C-alpha positions in Angstrom: -0.1 -0.1 0.1 1.6 3.4 -0.9 2.2 5.5 2.0 2.0 2.6 4.6 4.9 3.5 7.1 7.6 0.9 7.4 9.1 -0.4 10.6 12.5 -2.2 11.0 12.1 -4.2 14.4 15.2 -6.0 15.6 15.4 -8.1 18.1 18.0 -9.9 20.0 17.0 -13.8 19.5 14.4 -16.3 19.2 13.9 -17.5 23.0 10.9 -17.8 24.8 9.9 -14.8 26.9 8.3 -11.4 26.6 10.8 -9.8 24.3 10.2 -12.2 21.7 6.3 -12.3 22.0 6.2 -8.7 22.3 8.2 -8.4 19.0 6.4 -11.2 17.1 2.9 -9.9 17.7 3.7 -6.4 16.7 4.9 -7.7 13.6 2.1 -9.6 13.0 -0.9 -7.6 14.0 0.4 -3.9 13.0 -0.2 -5.2 9.2 -1.6 -4.0 7.2 -1.7 -0.4 8.7 2.2 -0.8 9.2 4.7 -3.1 7.1 7.1 -4.5 9.3 10.3 -6.4 8.7 11.6 -8.6 12.0 15.6 -8.8 12.3 16.9 -11.3 15.0 20.2 -12.1 16.2 21.9 -15.3 17.3 20.7 -17.3 20.8 23.2 -18.7 22.9 24.1 -22.4 22.6 22.2 -23.5 26.1 19.0 -21.4 24.7 16.0 -23.5 23.1 15.1 -22.1 19.6 11.6 -20.7 19.7 11.1 -20.3 16.1 7.8 -22.3 16.5 6.3 -18.7 17.8 7.2 -16.8 14.4 6.5 -20.0 12.5 2.7 -20.1 14.0 2.1 -16.3 13.3 3.6 -16.8 9.7 6.7 -14.5 10.2 10.0 -14.9 8.2 12.7 -12.8 10.2 15.9 -12.0 8.4 18.7 -13.6 10.7 21.5 -11.6 11.6 24.0 -14.3 13.5 26.8 -11.5 14.2 24.3 -10.2 16.7 24.9 -12.4 19.8 24.4 -11.5 23.5 27.9 -11.0 24.6 30.0 -8.4 23.9 32.1 -8.9 20.9 33.5 -5.9 19.0 34.4 -7.5 16.0 31.0 -9.1 15.4 29.3 -6.2 16.7 30.7 -3.8 14.2 30.1 -6.6 11.4 26.1 -6.9 12.6 26.2 -2.7 12.9 27.4 -2.5 9.1 24.9 -5.4 7.8 21.8 -3.3 9.6 22.9 -0.3 8.0 22.8 -2.6 4.6 19.4 -3.8 5.7 18.2 -0.1 6.5 19.6 1.2 3.3 17.5 -1.5 1.3 14.3 -1.5 3.5 14.3 2.3 3.9 12.0 2.3 7.1 10.3 5.0 8.7 11.0 3.8 12.1 13.7 1.6 13.5 12.4 0.0 16.8 14.8 -2.0 18.8 14.2 -4.7 21.5 16.4 -5.4 24.6 20.2 -4.1 25.1 22.2 -5.6 22.0 19.9 -4.6 19.4 19.4 -1.3 20.9 23.0 -0.6 20.7 23.7 -2.0 17.4 20.6 -0.9 15.8 20.2 2.7 17.2 23.6 3.5 15.9 23.1 2.1 12.7 19.8 4.0 12.3 21.3 7.6 13.3 24.3 6.8 10.9 21.6 6.2 8.0 19.3 8.8 9.1 16.2 6.7 9.9 13.3 9.5 10.7 12.2 7.8 14.0 14.3 5.7 16.5 12.5 3.7 18.9 13.7 1.4 21.7 11.8 -0.8 24.3 13.5 -2.1 27.5 12.3 -5.4 28.5 13.9 -6.4 31.7 15.7 -4.4 34.3 19.0 -4.3 33.1 21.1 -2.8 35.8 21.0 -5.0 38.7 21.6 -8.5 39.7 23.4 -8.9 36.5 26.5 -7.3 36.2 29.6 -6.1 38.7 29.4 -2.2 39.6 32.5 -1.5 37.2 30.5 -2.9 34.3 27.3 -1.5 35.3 28.9 2.0 35.3 30.1 1.2 31.5 26.7 0.0 30.6 25.0 2.8 32.0 27.1 5.4 30.3 26.3 3.5 26.9 22.7 3.6 27.5 22.6 7.3 28.1 24.7 7.9 24.9 22.0 5.5 23.2 19.0 7.3 24.8 20.2 10.4 23.4 20.1 9.1 19.7 16.5 7.9 20.4 13.3 9.6 19.8 11.4 7.7 22.3 12.0 4.9 24.8 9.3 2.6 26.1 8.9 1.2 29.1 6.9 -2.0 30.0 5.6 -0.6 33.1 5.7 2.2 35.6 8.1 0.7 38.0 10.5 0.3 35.0 10.1 4.1 33.9 10.7 5.4 37.1 13.7 3.5 37.6 15.3 4.2 34.0 14.1 7.8 34.2 15.0 8.8 37.9 17.3 6.3 39.1 19.6 5.7 36.1 18.8 8.9 34.4 19.0 7.3 31.0 17.2 9.8 29.1 14.6 12.9 29.9 11.2 11.8 31.0 9.6 13.4 27.9 11.1 10.6 25.8 9.6 7.7 28.0 6.2 6.4 27.2 4.9 3.4 29.1 3.3 0.6 27.0 2.7 -2.5 28.9 3.2 -6.0 27.4 0.5 -7.5 25.0 -0.1 -11.0 24.7 -2.4 -13.8 23.1 -4.4 -14.4 26.2 -7.1 -16.0 24.4 -5.4 -19.5 24.1 -5.3 -19.4 28.1 -9.1 -19.0 28.1 -10.0 -21.4 25.4 -10.7 -25.1 26.0 -9.3 -25.0 29.7 -10.8 -28.4 30.7 -9.5 -30.2 28.0 -6.4 -28.9 28.1 -6.4 -29.5 31.7 -7.1 -33.3 31.3 -4.5 -33.8 28.6 -1.7 -32.2 30.7 -2.5 -34.4 33.8 -2.9 -37.4 31.9 0.4 -36.9 30.3 1.9 -36.9 33.9 -0.3 -39.3 35.5 -1.7 -36.5 38.1 -4.8 -38.0 40.0 -7.8 -35.7 40.6 -7.0 -35.0 44.4 -3.3 -33.9 43.5 -2.5 -30.0 43.8 -0.3 -28.8 40.8 2.3 -26.2 41.2 4.2 -25.1 38.1 7.2 -22.4 37.5 7.5 -21.5 33.8 10.7 -19.9 32.4 14.4 -20.0 31.6 16.5 -22.0 34.3 19.3 -19.0 35.0 20.5 -17.7 38.0 18.5 -14.3 38.0 15.0 -16.7 38.2 16.1 -18.0 41.5 14.6 -21.4 41.2 16.8 -22.5 44.2 13.8 -20.6 46.5 10.9 -22.4 44.6 12.8 -25.9 45.8 13.1 -24.7 48.9 9.9 -23.6 49.4 8.6 -27.0 48.0 10.9 -28.9 50.2 9.0 -27.2 53.6 5.8 -27.8 51.9 6.3 -31.4 51.1 7.3 -31.9 54.9 4.4 -29.8 56.3 1.4 -31.0 54.3 -1.0 -33.8 54.1 -2.0 -32.6 50.9 -0.7 -34.7 47.8 1.4 -32.4 45.7 3.1 -32.4 42.4 5.5 -29.4 41.2 6.7 -28.9 37.5 9.5 -26.8 36.7 8.8 -25.9 32.9 11.8 -24.4 30.7 15.6 -25.3 30.6 19.0 -23.6 30.7 22.3 -23.0 32.6 21.5 -23.7 36.0 19.6 -27.1 35.4 22.3 -29.3 36.6 22.5 -27.3 39.8 18.7 -27.3 40.2 18.8 -31.2 40.0 21.4 -31.5 42.5 19.9 -29.0 44.8 16.7 -31.2 44.6 18.7 -34.2 45.3 20.2 -32.8 48.5 16.7 -31.4 49.9 15.7 -35.1 49.3 13.1 -34.3 46.8 12.5 -37.2 44.0 12.1 -36.1 40.8 11.8 -37.0 37.1 12.4 -35.6 33.8 10.9 -35.3 30.3 12.8 -38.8 29.5 11.0 -40.6 32.1 7.8 -42.6 31.2 6.4 -42.7 34.7 5.9 -39.7 36.5 5.4 -40.6 40.2 7.7 -38.2 42.0 6.6 -35.0 43.7 9.1 -32.8 41.2 9.0 -33.0 37.2 11.9 -31.2 35.2 9.8 -30.8 31.8 12.3 -28.8 29.8 10.6 -26.2 27.6 7.1 -27.0 26.5 5.3 -25.1 23.5 2.0 -26.1 24.8 2.1 -23.4 27.9 -1.3 -22.9 27.8 -2.0 -26.7 28.5 0.5 -26.8 31.3 -1.3 -23.7 32.9 -4.7 -25.3 32.5 -3.4 -28.6 34.5 -1.7 -26.5 37.2 -3.6 -25.1 40.4 -1.0 -22.7 41.3 1.8 -20.6 39.2 4.8 -19.6 40.6 7.8 -16.9 40.3 11.0 -16.6 42.5 12.9 -14.2 40.4 15.7 -11.8 41.9 14.1 -9.1 39.5 11.5 -9.1 36.8 10.4 -6.4 34.1 7.0 -7.9 33.3 6.9 -11.9 33.7 4.7 -13.4 31.1 4.0 -16.3 32.7 2.4 -14.5 35.8 0.0 -12.8 33.2 -0.9 -15.9 31.3 -1.7 -17.6 34.7 -4.3 -15.0 35.7 -5.7 -15.2 32.1 -6.5 -18.8 32.9 -7.8 -17.8 36.2 -4.8 -19.5 38.0 -3.7 -18.0 41.5 -0.2 -16.9 41.3 2.5 -17.1 44.2 5.8 -14.7 43.8 8.3 -12.7 45.1 7.6 -9.0 45.5 10.1 -7.5 42.6 10.5 -5.2 39.5 7.5 -4.9 37.5 5.4 -7.9 39.7 3.4 -5.1 41.6 2.0 -4.0 38.2 0.8 -7.3 37.1 -0.3 -9.1 40.5 -2.7 -7.6 42.8 -1.4 -8.7 46.1 -4.0 -10.7 48.1 -6.4 -10.5 45.4 -5.0 -12.2 42.6 -1.7 -13.9 44.4 0.2 -14.1 47.0 3.6 -12.1 47.2 6.6 -12.4 49.5 10.1 -10.8 49.9 12.9 -11.6 47.4 14.9 -13.6 50.0 12.3 -14.7 52.2 12.6 -18.4 52.1 9.9 -19.1 54.9 7.4 -16.4 53.6 7.4 -17.8 50.4 7.1 -21.5 51.9 4.5 -20.0 54.0 2.2 -18.5 51.3 2.6 -21.7 49.3 1.4 -24.2 52.1 -1.2 -21.8 52.7 -2.3 -22.0 48.5 -1.8 -25.7 48.7 -4.0 -26.5 51.5 -7.1 -23.9 50.7 -8.9 -24.8 47.9 -11.1 -21.8 48.3 -8.4 -19.2 48.7 -7.2 -20.7 45.2 -10.6 -20.4 43.6 -11.1 -16.7 45.2 -7.5 -15.6 44.0 -7.8 -17.3 40.5 -11.2 -15.9 39.7 -10.1 -12.3 39.9 -7.1 -12.7 37.6 -8.6 -12.7 33.9 -10.5 -9.7 34.1 -7.6 -7.8 35.4 -5.1 -8.8 32.7 -7.2 -9.3 29.8 -7.9 -5.3 29.5 -4.3 -4.5 30.4 -2.1 -7.0 28.7 -3.8 -8.4 25.4 -2.0 -7.9 22.1 -4.8 -6.2 20.7 -4.5 -3.3 23.3 -0.6 -3.4 22.6 -1.0 -3.1 18.8 -3.5 0.2 19.5 -1.3 1.9 22.0 1.9 1.5 19.7 0.0 2.7 16.5 -0.7 5.7 18.1 2.8 6.3 19.3 4.3 5.5 15.8 1.9 7.9 14.1 2.5 10.6 16.6 6.4 10.1 16.2 5.8 10.1 12.3 3.9 13.2 12.4 6.5 15.0 14.5 9.0 14.7 11.9 7.2 15.7 9.0 8.4 19.2 7.7 
C-alpha cells in the first residue's frame, strides 16, 4: 500500500519470553497499517530455539548471526554494518529495537543512516542483579548515549520507567512512554478443561493432587533454588498430595537437579515415561496453555523481573499466582486479590504462602477468579497494537516538515 509506514524491528534472539512475544505480535498484528521487517540475532548454545512462535504467526525473520548476546567488538561491528545495509534496502520510517544488544547496534546504525524515527523498548531491568559495579557503570554510560539517539523510549511498566528515568537517568522524562506487554491471552481462556485433562493425563496426575508449576528459563536471576526450598518445606508440612513442575531449561538445570537431590525431593524428567515423583523437570514446552490449565498454582521466584509473562498468562487462565515482590510484579499481580507475594529472599515467607495455597482450595479459587478480568484489559496484544500504532503515528507526524 502506498504511504504505508515501514518499521524495521530488531530483536536480540528467538528465545521464549516477553521480548520475543512482544516483537512477534507487533510484527504480525500491526499489518496492514504498518509494514514490518523483523531482524533477529543469534541465541546462545544453551538456549532453546523458539522459532515455532514466529512460524505459528507466519513471520519470516531476517537472521543476523553476528548479533550475539555477549559483547564481541568484531562481531558487533559486522552486525552494525549489516543493519545499515538492511536499512538502506528496506528504507524504514521507524527503527524499533528491543532489548540491550539490538538497542546498541540498531540505534547507532539507524542514526548513521538517517532513519527518521528511532524507538527502543527496555524489557528487563538491565542494571541490577546482572553485572559487577564497574561493568554496570560502563553500561549506564552507553545507555545514556543511546538514549540521546532515541526519539522515544518504551518502558513496559510504571516501575521500570521510574527506575530508568529517575534512578539511572537514561534520558529525559519527555522521551519515555509506558506501553505494557501485550500477549495472546485468548489461548489461555479457550478449552481449559480439555487442556487440563490432557496435561494431567500425560503426567499421571490424580484429581486430588495439587499441581504447582514454575515456568521460565533456568538461569540464576530466576532464582529457582527458592522454589525448591519452598517446595521442600511444603512437602514436609502438608498432608495434601502435591506435584511440582519446573517448566523450561537453561544453564542452571544441573545445579537445580543437585539441589533437589540434596533436599531429598525425588524427581523425574521429560525423558521418563512414569511420573510418580513429587517433582518433574519438563524442559521446554510449546504448549504452555496446557501446562497452565493443568496447574492449580503458578509460581515465580525471580530476583528481578520486568513484566513476567508467565504470571499474566496464569491470571488469564484464572490461576492463582505466588511470587517474590520484585520489579514490575506489583503492576501485574494484585497482592492478596489475584496472588500472594513475599520478599525476594524470604524463604520462610514464600513457603508459608505456598502452603496456604496448597491447603486452601477456596483461597485458590477466590484468587484465581479475579485474575482474568484484570489482565485481559491490560495485557492483550490487541491493546498493545493500539497503543503502539498511536505512538508511531505521533512520532512520524512530529518529524514531518
